[in-house]
MOPAC internal coordinates of N, CA, C and O (Angstrom, degrees):
PM7 1SCF
backbone

  N    0.0000 0     0.00 0     0.00 0    0    0    0
  C    1.4395 1     0.00 0     0.00 0    1    0    0
  C    1.5307 1   108.25 1     0.00 0    2    1    0
  O    1.2310 1   120.26 1   -52.50 1    3    2    1
  N    1.3168 1   117.11 1   127.50 1    3    2    1
  C    1.4521 1   118.96 1   179.83 1    5    3    2
  C    1.5353 1   111.16 1   -77.13 1    6    5    3
  O    1.2310 1   120.37 1    -8.51 1    7    6    5
  N    1.3105 1   116.89 1   171.49 1    7    6    5
  C    1.4654 1   120.75 1  -172.48 1    9    7    6
  C    1.5202 1   112.39 1   -66.61 1   10    9    7
  O    1.2310 1   119.51 1   144.84 1   11   10    9
  N    1.3216 1   118.54 1   -35.16 1   11   10    9
  C    1.4631 1   120.40 1   179.66 1   13   11   10
  C    1.5311 1   110.44 1   -65.12 1   14   13   11
  O    1.2310 1   120.05 1   136.06 1   15   14   13
  N    1.3237 1   117.51 1   -43.94 1   15   14   13
  C    1.4642 1   120.69 1   178.12 1   17   15   14
  C    1.5207 1   111.19 1   -65.61 1   18   17   15
  O    1.2310 1   120.40 1   140.97 1   19   18   17
  N    1.3264 1   116.83 1   -39.03 1   19   18   17
  C    1.4594 1   120.47 1   179.10 1   21   19   18
  C    1.5308 1   110.54 1   -64.60 1   22   21   19
  O    1.2310 1   120.30 1   138.40 1   23   22   21
  N    1.3344 1   117.03 1   -41.60 1   23   22   21
  C    1.4567 1   121.36 1   178.25 1   25   23   22
  C    1.5341 1   110.20 1   -63.98 1   26   25   23
  O    1.2310 1   120.44 1   135.64 1   27   26   25
  N    1.3236 1   116.76 1   -44.36 1   27   26   25
  C    1.4549 1   120.96 1   179.95 1   29   27   26
  C    1.5278 1   110.77 1   -61.99 1   30   29   27
  O    1.2310 1   120.14 1   137.05 1   31   30   29
  N    1.3279 1   117.34 1   -42.95 1   31   30   29
  C    1.4627 1   121.46 1  -179.76 1   33   31   30
  C    1.5224 1   111.39 1   -65.38 1   34   33   31
  O    1.2310 1   119.96 1   134.20 1   35   34   33
  N    1.3299 1   117.67 1   -45.80 1   35   34   33
  C    1.4668 1   119.84 1  -179.25 1   37   35   34
  C    1.5231 1   110.77 1   -67.83 1   38   37   35
  O    1.2310 1   119.24 1   140.92 1   39   38   37
  N    1.3253 1   119.05 1   -39.08 1   39   38   37
  C    1.4667 1   120.57 1   176.82 1   41   39   38
  C    1.5186 1   111.50 1   -63.77 1   42   41   39
  O    1.2310 1   120.24 1   143.21 1   43   42   41
  N    1.3330 1   117.15 1   -36.79 1   43   42   41
  C    1.4618 1   120.61 1   178.44 1   45   43   42
  C    1.5265 1   111.40 1   -66.08 1   46   45   43
  O    1.2310 1   120.38 1   139.15 1   47   46   45
  N    1.3254 1   116.88 1   -40.85 1   47   46   45
  C    1.4680 1   120.33 1   178.59 1   49   47   46
  C    1.5251 1   111.24 1   -65.90 1   50   49   47
  O    1.2310 1   120.51 1   140.19 1   51   50   49
  N    1.3237 1   116.63 1   -39.81 1   51   50   49
  C    1.4655 1   119.95 1   178.96 1   53   51   50
  C    1.5251 1   110.13 1   -68.40 1   54   53   51
  O    1.2310 1   119.86 1   138.71 1   55   54   53
  N    1.3258 1   117.87 1   -41.29 1   55   54   53
  C    1.4545 1   120.71 1   177.83 1   57   55   54
  C    1.5265 1   110.52 1   -60.01 1   58   57   55
  O    1.2310 1   120.60 1   137.96 1   59   58   57
  N    1.3317 1   116.47 1   -42.04 1   59   58   57
  C    1.4696 1   120.67 1   178.77 1   61   59   58
  C    1.5280 1   110.30 1   -63.35 1   62   61   59
  O    1.2310 1   119.74 1   137.73 1   63   62   61
  N    1.3531 1   118.11 1   -42.27 1   63   62   61
  C    1.4623 1   121.79 1   178.19 1   65   63   62
  C    1.5338 1   110.62 1   -62.15 1   66   65   63
  O    1.2310 1   120.51 1   136.70 1   67   66   65
  N    1.3213 1   116.64 1   -43.30 1   67   66   65
  C    1.4687 1   120.32 1  -179.63 1   69   67   66
  C    1.5228 1   111.19 1   -63.84 1   70   69   67
  O    1.2310 1   120.02 1   137.86 1   71   70   69
  N    1.3190 1   117.57 1   -42.14 1   71   70   69
  C    1.4655 1   120.33 1   178.74 1   73   71   70
  C    1.5272 1   111.73 1   -65.64 1   74   73   71
  O    1.2310 1   119.94 1   141.56 1   75   74   73
  N    1.3236 1   117.73 1   -38.44 1   75   74   73
  C    1.4607 1   121.15 1   178.05 1   77   75   74
  C    1.5264 1   112.31 1   -66.57 1   78   77   75
  O    1.2310 1   120.11 1   155.44 1   79   78   77
  N    1.3307 1   117.39 1   -24.56 1   79   78   77
  C    1.4589 1   121.76 1  -179.11 1   81   79   78
  C    1.5264 1   112.61 1  -104.55 1   82   81   79
  O    1.2310 1   120.53 1  -150.76 1   83   82   81
  N    1.3285 1   116.60 1    29.24 1   83   82   81
  C    1.4642 1   125.13 1   171.89 1   85   83   82
  C    1.5229 1   114.93 1    65.22 1   86   85   83
  O    1.2310 1   119.65 1  -153.46 1   87   86   85
  N    1.3113 1   118.27 1    26.54 1   87   86   85
  C    1.4613 1   120.47 1   173.40 1   89   87   86
  C    1.5283 1   108.28 1   -86.90 1   90   89   87
  O    1.2310 1   121.06 1   -42.76 1   91   90   89
  N    1.3194 1   115.57 1   137.24 1   91   90   89
  C    1.4631 1   121.58 1  -179.76 1   93   91   90
  C    1.5163 1   109.16 1  -121.37 1   94   93   91
  O    1.2310 1   120.60 1    -9.40 1   95   94   93
  N    1.3163 1   116.45 1   170.60 1   95   94   93
  C    1.4626 1   123.40 1   176.08 1   97   95   94
  C    1.5297 1   111.12 1    52.26 1   98   97   95
  O    1.2310 1   120.48 1  -127.07 1   99   98   97
  N    1.2985 1   116.69 1    52.93 1   99   98   97
  C    1.4627 1   122.66 1  -178.59 1  101   99   98
  C    1.5267 1   108.88 1   -79.09 1  102  101   99
  O    1.2310 1   120.95 1   -54.06 1  103  102  101
  N    1.3114 1   115.79 1   125.94 1  103  102  101
  C    1.4566 1   120.94 1   179.58 1  105  103  102
  C    1.5287 1   108.85 1  -127.60 1  106  105  103
  O    1.2310 1   120.88 1   -62.70 1  107  106  105
  N    1.3276 1   115.92 1   117.30 1  107  106  105
  C    1.4671 1   122.04 1   175.18 1  109  107  106
  C    1.5179 1   107.55 1   -97.78 1  110  109  107
  O    1.2310 1   120.26 1   -53.58 1  111  110  109
  N    1.3159 1   117.11 1   126.42 1  111  110  109
  C    1.4540 1   121.02 1  -179.28 1  113  111  110
  C    1.5223 1   109.77 1   -68.92 1  114  113  111
  O    1.2310 1   120.04 1   -35.41 1  115  114  113
  N    1.3313 1   117.53 1   144.59 1  115  114  113
  C    1.4615 1   119.59 1   179.58 1  117  115  114
  C    1.5241 1   111.82 1   -65.57 1  118  117  115
  O    1.2310 1   121.20 1   -39.52 1  119  118  117
  N    1.3050 1   115.32 1   140.48 1  119  118  117
  C    1.4637 1   120.98 1   178.26 1  121  119  118
  C    1.5238 1   107.87 1   -98.17 1  122  121  119
  O    1.2310 1   121.34 1   -81.86 1  123  122  121
  N    1.3104 1   115.05 1    98.14 1  123  122  121
  C    1.4546 1   120.94 1  -179.85 1  125  123  122
  C    1.5165 1   109.80 1   -96.68 1  126  125  123
  O    1.2310 1   121.11 1    -2.76 1  127  126  125
  N    1.3069 1   115.49 1   177.24 1  127  126  125
  C    1.4516 1   119.23 1  -174.89 1  129  127  126
  C    1.5280 1   112.53 1   -62.92 1  130  129  127
  O    1.2310 1   119.81 1   134.33 1  131  130  129
  N    1.3111 1   117.96 1   -45.67 1  131  130  129
  C    1.4592 1   121.09 1  -176.27 1  133  131  130
  C    1.5282 1   113.01 1  -108.79 1  134  133  131
  O    1.2310 1   119.58 1   178.84 1  135  134  133
  N    1.3110 1   118.41 1    -1.16 1  135  134  133
  C    1.4629 1   121.57 1   179.57 1  137  135  134
  C    1.5149 1   108.10 1  -133.39 1  138  137  135
  O    1.2310 1   120.32 1   -78.10 1  139  138  137
  N    1.3069 1   117.00 1   101.90 1  139  138  137
  C    1.4577 1   120.46 1  -176.04 1  141  139  138
  C    1.5083 1   113.74 1  -102.81 1  142  141  139
  O    1.2310 1   119.62 1   154.78 1  143  142  141
  N    1.3203 1   118.32 1   -25.22 1  143  142  141
  C    1.4507 1   121.20 1  -178.27 1  145  143  142
  C    1.5215 1   109.58 1  -132.59 1  146  145  143
  O    1.2310 1   121.53 1   -18.35 1  147  146  145
  N    1.3232 1   114.68 1   161.65 1  147  146  145
  C    1.4503 1   120.98 1   170.54 1  149  147  146
  C    1.5247 1   106.28 1   -90.33 1  150  149  147
  O    1.2310 1   119.59 1   -61.64 1  151  150  149
  N    1.3104 1   118.39 1   118.36 1  151  150  149
  C    1.4566 1   121.86 1  -177.70 1  153  151  150
  C    1.5161 1   110.66 1   -89.42 1  154  153  151
  O    1.2310 1   121.33 1   -54.97 1  155  154  153
  N    1.3049 1   115.06 1   125.03 1  155  154  153
  C    1.4515 1   123.06 1  -178.66 1  157  155  154
  C    1.5162 1   106.66 1  -138.71 1  158  157  155
  O    1.2310 1   120.01 1   -63.92 1  159  158  157
  N    1.3222 1   117.59 1   116.08 1  159  158  157
  C    1.4586 1   122.49 1  -176.80 1  161  159  158
  C    1.5326 1   111.34 1    58.01 1  162  161  159
  O    1.2310 1   120.69 1  -140.59 1  163  162  161
  N    1.3185 1   116.29 1    39.41 1  163  162  161
  C    1.4660 1   124.42 1   178.28 1  165  163  162
  C    1.5320 1   113.52 1    64.29 1  166  165  163
  O    1.2310 1   120.43 1  -159.74 1  167  166  165
  N    1.3024 1   116.79 1    20.26 1  167  166  165
  C    1.4638 1   122.43 1   174.62 1  169  167  166
  C    1.5180 1   107.98 1  -120.57 1  170  169  167
  O    1.2310 1   120.83 1   -38.65 1  171  170  169
  N    1.3200 1   116.02 1   141.35 1  171  170  169
  C    1.4489 1   120.33 1  -179.36 1  173  171  170
  C    1.5190 1   111.84 1   -92.63 1  174  173  171
  O    1.2310 1   120.79 1   -42.60 1  175  174  173
  N    1.3255 1   116.09 1   137.40 1  175  174  173
  C    1.4637 1   122.00 1   177.47 1  177  175  174
  C    1.5185 1   108.64 1  -126.87 1  178  177  175
  O    1.2310 1   120.84 1   -35.07 1  179  178  177
  N    1.3255 1   116.00 1   144.93 1  179  178  177
  C    1.4575 1   121.38 1  -179.90 1  181  179  178
  C    1.5187 1   112.78 1   -92.18 1  182  181  179
  O    1.2310 1   119.46 1   165.95 1  183  182  181
  N    1.3091 1   118.64 1   -14.05 1  183  182  181
  C    1.4521 1   120.02 1  -179.96 1  185  183  182
  C    1.5117 1   112.36 1  -179.08 1  186  185  183
  O    1.2310 1   121.64 1    -0.59 1  187  186  185
  N    1.3191 1   114.46 1   179.41 1  187  186  185
  C    1.4628 1   119.92 1   174.78 1  189  187  186
  C    1.5259 1   108.87 1  -142.89 1  190  189  187
  O    1.2310 1   121.29 1   -18.85 1  191  190  189
  N    1.3199 1   115.14 1   161.15 1  191  190  189
  C    1.4589 1   121.02 1  -179.72 1  193  191  190
  C    1.5219 1   108.94 1  -154.58 1  194  193  191
  O    1.2310 1   121.42 1    -2.92 1  195  194  193
  N    1.2931 1   114.90 1   177.08 1  195  194  193
  C    1.4617 1   121.71 1  -177.40 1  197  195  194
  C    1.5141 1   107.70 1  -135.25 1  198  197  195
  O    1.2310 1   120.31 1   -48.77 1  199  198  197
  N    1.3335 1   117.02 1   131.23 1  199  198  197
  C    1.4598 1   120.39 1   177.73 1  201  199  198
  C    1.5135 1   108.78 1   -97.45 1  202  201  199
  O    1.2310 1   121.43 1   -47.30 1  203  202  201
  N    1.2937 1   114.88 1   132.70 1  203  202  201
  C    1.4514 1   119.54 1  -177.67 1  205  203  202
  C    1.5293 1   110.04 1   -65.00 1  206  205  203
  O    1.2310 1   120.81 1   -49.97 1  207  206  205
  N    1.3082 1   116.05 1   130.03 1  207  206  205
  C    1.4644 1   121.39 1  -179.71 1  209  207  206
  C    1.5156 1   113.17 1    96.10 1  210  209  207
  O    1.2310 1   119.30 1   174.49 1  211  210  209
  N    1.3202 1   118.95 1    -5.51 1  211  210  209
  C    1.4574 1   121.63 1   177.93 1  213  211  210
  C    1.5228 1   109.77 1  -107.72 1  214  213  211
  O    1.2310 1   121.02 1   -21.72 1  215  214  213
  N    1.3191 1   115.65 1   158.28 1  215  214  213
  C    1.4589 1   120.21 1  -175.76 1  217  215  214
  C    1.5207 1   113.73 1  -103.89 1  218  217  215
  O    1.2310 1   119.80 1  -169.36 1  219  218  217
  N    1.2995 1   117.99 1    10.64 1  219  218  217
  C    1.4616 1   119.59 1  -177.21 1  221  219  218
  C    1.5190 1   110.58 1  -135.76 1  222  221  219
  O    1.2310 1   121.58 1   -20.21 1  223  222  221
  N    1.3111 1   114.58 1   159.79 1  223  222  221
  C    1.4596 1   122.67 1  -178.71 1  225  223  222
  C    1.5332 1   109.18 1   -86.77 1  226  225  223
  O    1.2310 1   120.65 1   -26.94 1  227  226  225
  N    1.3172 1   116.37 1   153.06 1  227  226  225
  C    1.4571 1   122.39 1   179.17 1  229  227  226
  C    1.5259 1   109.30 1  -117.81 1  230  229  227
  O    1.2310 1   120.67 1   -57.07 1  231  230  229
  N    1.3199 1   116.33 1   122.93 1  231  230  229
  C    1.4645 1   122.29 1   173.46 1  233  231  230
  C    1.5212 1   107.89 1   -98.23 1  234  233  231
  O    1.2310 1   120.21 1   -35.30 1  235  234  233
  N    1.3248 1   117.20 1   144.70 1  235  234  233
  C    1.4579 1   118.82 1   179.88 1  237  235  234
  C    1.5238 1   111.73 1  -140.87 1  238  237  235
  O    1.2310 1   122.04 1   -25.57 1  239  238  237
  N    1.3374 1   113.71 1   154.43 1  239  238  237
  C    1.4554 1   123.61 1   178.25 1  241  239  238
  C    1.5206 1   107.85 1  -123.24 1  242  241  239
  O    1.2310 1   120.05 1   -46.27 1  243  242  241
  N    1.3216 1   117.52 1   133.73 1  243  242  241
  C    1.4592 1   123.02 1  -179.23 1  245  243  242
  C    1.5208 1   108.48 1  -114.06 1  246  245  243
  O    1.2310 1   120.77 1   -53.92 1  247  246  245
  N    1.3296 1   116.14 1   126.08 1  247  246  245
  C    1.4647 1   121.56 1   177.03 1  249  247  246
  C    1.5211 1   108.26 1  -131.06 1  250  249  247
  O    1.2310 1   121.14 1   -27.08 1  251  250  249
  N    1.3177 1   115.43 1   152.92 1  251  250  249
  C    1.4572 1   119.38 1   177.15 1  253  251  250
  C    1.5131 1   111.92 1  -123.27 1  254  253  251
  O    1.2310 1   120.42 1  -174.68 1  255  254  253
  N    1.3256 1   116.80 1     5.32 1  255  254  253
  C    1.4604 1   117.69 1  -175.01 1  257  255  254
  C    1.5223 1   114.14 1  -131.00 1  258  257  255
  O    1.2310 1   119.19 1   174.00 1  259  258  257
  N    1.3242 1   119.15 1    -6.00 1  259  258  257
  C    1.4566 1   118.71 1  -177.23 1  261  259  258
  C    1.5257 1   111.35 1  -153.69 1  262  261  259
  O    1.2310 1   121.78 1   -28.72 1  263  262  261
  N    1.3124 1   114.19 1   151.28 1  263  262  261
  C    1.4549 1   120.73 1   172.70 1  265  263  262
  C    1.5222 1   108.22 1   -91.00 1  266  265  263
  O    1.2310 1   120.02 1   -24.05 1  267  266  265
  N    1.3156 1   117.57 1   155.95 1  267  266  265
  C    1.4667 1   118.66 1  -179.35 1  269  267  266
  C    1.5233 1   111.11 1   -72.96 1  270  269  267
  O    1.2310 1   121.03 1   -32.82 1  271  270  269
  N    1.3075 1   115.63 1   147.18 1  271  270  269
  C    1.4566 1   119.80 1   174.92 1  273  271  270
  C    1.5299 1   108.97 1   -79.76 1  274  273  271
  O    1.2310 1   120.71 1   -15.34 1  275  274  273
  N    1.3034 1   116.25 1   164.66 1  275  274  273
  C    1.4640 1   120.12 1   178.27 1  277  275  274
  C    1.5193 1   111.03 1   -62.57 1  278  277  275
  O    1.2310 1   120.53 1   144.28 1  279  278  277
  N    1.3323 1   116.59 1   -35.72 1  279  278  277
  C    1.4616 1   120.42 1   179.24 1  281  279  278
  C    1.5331 1   111.03 1   -65.41 1  282  281  279
  O    1.2310 1   120.31 1   141.11 1  283  282  281
  N    1.3223 1   117.02 1   -38.89 1  283  282  281
  C    1.4574 1   120.69 1   178.15 1  285  283  282
  C    1.5219 1   110.73 1   -63.59 1  286  285  283
  O    1.2310 1   120.70 1   135.76 1  287  286  285
  N    1.3250 1   116.27 1   -44.24 1  287  286  285
  C    1.4679 1   119.53 1   178.42 1  289  287  286
  C    1.5241 1   111.61 1   -64.48 1  290  289  287
  O    1.2310 1   119.93 1   143.33 1  291  290  289
  N    1.3243 1   117.73 1   -36.67 1  291  290  289
  C    1.4672 1   120.75 1   176.15 1  293  291  290
  C    1.5259 1   110.74 1   -66.07 1  294  293  291
  O    1.2310 1   120.18 1   140.91 1  295  294  293
  N    1.3262 1   117.27 1   -39.09 1  295  294  293
  C    1.4632 1   120.76 1   176.65 1  297  295  294
  C    1.5286 1   110.72 1   -63.07 1  298  297  295
  O    1.2310 1   120.46 1   140.25 1  299  298  297
  N    1.3273 1   116.72 1   -39.75 1  299  298  297
  C    1.4642 1   120.36 1   177.19 1  301  299  298
  C    1.5258 1   110.53 1   -63.71 1  302  301  299
  O    1.2310 1   120.27 1   140.09 1  303  302  301
  N    1.3263 1   117.08 1   -39.91 1  303  302  301
  C    1.4724 1   120.35 1   178.44 1  305  303  302
  C    1.5230 1   110.91 1   -62.94 1  306  305  303
  O    1.2310 1   120.34 1   140.70 1  307  306  305
  N    1.3364 1   116.96 1   -39.30 1  307  306  305
  C    1.4648 1   120.34 1   177.95 1  309  307  306
  C    1.5238 1   110.77 1   -63.45 1  310  309  307
  O    1.2310 1   119.96 1   139.65 1  311  310  309
  N    1.3271 1   117.67 1   -40.35 1  311  310  309
  C    1.4596 1   121.06 1   177.59 1  313  311  310
  C    1.5231 1   110.29 1   -64.13 1  314  313  311
  O    1.2310 1   120.62 1   138.37 1  315  314  313
  N    1.3412 1   116.42 1   -41.63 1  315  314  313
  C    1.4635 1   120.46 1   178.66 1  317  315  314
  C    1.5250 1   111.57 1   -60.37 1  318  317  315
  O    1.2310 1   120.68 1   136.22 1  319  318  317
  N    1.3320 1   116.31 1   -43.78 1  319  318  317
  C    1.4635 1   120.57 1  -178.16 1  321  319  318
  C    1.5322 1   111.30 1   -69.37 1  322  321  319
  O    1.2310 1   120.46 1   143.30 1  323  322  321
  N    1.3132 1   116.73 1   -36.70 1  323  322  321
  C    1.4621 1   120.79 1  -175.33 1  325  323  322
  C    1.5287 1   112.34 1   -75.30 1  326  325  323
  O    1.2310 1   120.10 1   140.40 1  327  326  325
  N    1.3368 1   117.42 1   -39.60 1  327  326  325
  C    1.4583 1   121.09 1  -172.88 1  329  327  326
  C    1.5261 1   114.41 1  -113.01 1  330  329  327
  O    1.2310 1   119.09 1  -175.12 1  331  330  329
  N    1.3098 1   119.34 1     4.88 1  331  330  329
  C    1.4645 1   123.83 1   179.11 1  333  331  330
  C    1.5319 1   111.05 1    54.41 1  334  333  331
  O    1.2310 1   121.12 1  -129.69 1  335  334  333
  N    1.3152 1   115.47 1    50.31 1  335  334  333
  C    1.4536 1   121.97 1   175.95 1  337  335  334
  C    1.5278 1   107.75 1  -126.72 1  338  337  335
  O    1.2310 1   120.56 1     3.81 1  339  338  337
  N    1.3044 1   116.54 1  -176.19 1  339  338  337
  C    1.4562 1   121.36 1   178.36 1  341  339  338
  C    1.5204 1   108.12 1  -126.77 1  342  341  339
  O    1.2310 1   119.92 1   -39.56 1  343  342  341
  N    1.3292 1   117.76 1   140.44 1  343  342  341
  C    1.4660 1   122.87 1  -179.46 1  345  343  342
  C    1.5282 1   109.16 1  -123.77 1  346  345  343
  O    1.2310 1   120.85 1   -50.94 1  347  346  345
  N    1.3134 1   115.98 1   129.06 1  347  346  345
  C    1.4626 1   121.82 1   178.49 1  349  347  346
  C    1.5153 1   109.74 1  -121.77 1  350  349  347
  O    1.2310 1   121.06 1   -30.50 1  351  350  349
  N    1.3112 1   115.57 1   149.50 1  351  350  349
  C    1.4595 1   123.04 1   176.60 1  353  351  350
  C    1.5169 1   106.85 1  -124.38 1  354  353  351
  O    1.2310 1   120.47 1   -56.96 1  355  354  353
  N    1.3260 1   116.70 1   123.04 1  355  354  353
  C    1.4575 1   122.26 1   178.82 1  357  355  354
  C    1.5202 1   109.30 1  -108.98 1  358  357  355
  O    1.2310 1   120.74 1   -50.08 1  359  358  357
  N    1.3247 1   116.19 1   129.92 1  359  358  357
  C    1.4515 1   122.25 1   171.73 1  361  359  358
  C    1.5239 1   106.69 1  -114.16 1  362  361  359
  O    1.2310 1   120.82 1   -60.58 1  363  362  361
  N    1.3207 1   116.04 1   119.42 1  363  362  361
  C    1.4595 1   121.49 1  -177.40 1  365  363  362
  C    1.5210 1   108.21 1  -106.82 1  366  365  363
  O    1.2310 1   120.94 1   -64.05 1  367  366  365
  N    1.3371 1   115.81 1   115.95 1  367  366  365
  C    1.4554 1   122.60 1   176.95 1  369  367  366
  C    1.5273 1   106.70 1  -119.64 1  370  369  367
  O    1.2310 1   120.47 1   -46.17 1  371  370  369
  N    1.3250 1   116.71 1   133.83 1  371  370  369
  C    1.4622 1   120.84 1  -173.04 1  373  371  370
  C    1.5242 1   112.98 1   -55.20 1  374  373  371
  O    1.2310 1   120.14 1   133.78 1  375  374  373
  N    1.3076 1   117.34 1   -46.22 1  375  374  373
  C    1.4686 1   119.80 1  -175.13 1  377  375  374
  C    1.5249 1   113.62 1   -83.67 1  378  377  375
  O    1.2310 1   120.01 1   155.32 1  379  378  377
  N    1.3335 1   117.59 1   -24.68 1  379  378  377
  C    1.4623 1   121.32 1  -178.01 1  381  379  378
  C    1.5101 1   112.99 1   -97.51 1  382  381  379
  O    1.2310 1   119.31 1   156.89 1  383  382  381
  N    1.2980 1   118.92 1   -23.11 1  383  382  381
  C    1.4564 1   121.70 1  -178.20 1  385  383  382
  C    1.5312 1   110.21 1    93.92 1  386  385  383
  O    1.2310 1   120.95 1    34.09 1  387  386  385
  N    1.3178 1   115.78 1  -145.91 1  387  386  385
  C    1.4608 1   122.12 1  -175.24 1  389  387  386
  C    1.5289 1   109.43 1  -100.75 1  390  389  387
  O    1.2310 1   120.66 1   -55.61 1  391  390  389
  N    1.3203 1   116.34 1   124.39 1  391  390  389
  C    1.4554 1   121.82 1   173.88 1  393  391  390
  C    1.5313 1   107.46 1  -107.00 1  394  393  391
  O    1.2310 1   120.63 1   -45.88 1  395  394  393
  N    1.3309 1   116.39 1   134.12 1  395  394  393
  C    1.4636 1   121.18 1  -175.34 1  397  395  394
  C    1.5236 1   108.78 1  -116.49 1  398  397  395
  O    1.2310 1   121.00 1   -47.76 1  399  398  397
  N    1.3347 1   115.70 1   132.24 1  399  398  397
  C    1.4506 1   122.09 1   176.76 1  401  399  398
  C    1.5243 1   108.77 1  -121.44 1  402  401  399
  O    1.2310 1   120.88 1   -38.13 1  403  402  401
  N    1.3129 1   115.92 1   141.87 1  403  402  401
  C    1.4507 1   120.67 1   176.25 1  405  403  402
  C    1.5109 1   114.00 1   102.75 1  406  405  403
  O    1.2310 1   119.38 1  -168.38 1  407  406  405
  N    1.3197 1   118.79 1    11.62 1  407  406  405
  C    1.4675 1   120.12 1   178.03 1  409  407  406
  C    1.5006 1   112.34 1   -76.83 1  410  409  407
  O    1.2310 1   120.10 1   180.00 1  411  410  409

């Protein structure tokens, strides 16, 4: 499977997970040649969404090859505390499905 198909498959699985968990207005940033993520506080995010009934926006990162390090999760927590938002990290593995960090 080439990288474009892998990205499309993992984004589709994450979109399905977000819809099942009442997230609305899901926006995945375009993956261009030289701009792959939206950089916010020196961290890259693949998209943002809004959960119905909550007062803050959720930024998320989708990966298919690695789990987040503890330092990355701590950096996400600092962003959450500073800007009153929520940050999620999705790891999509074919045999395991979608793993979510940061809930």
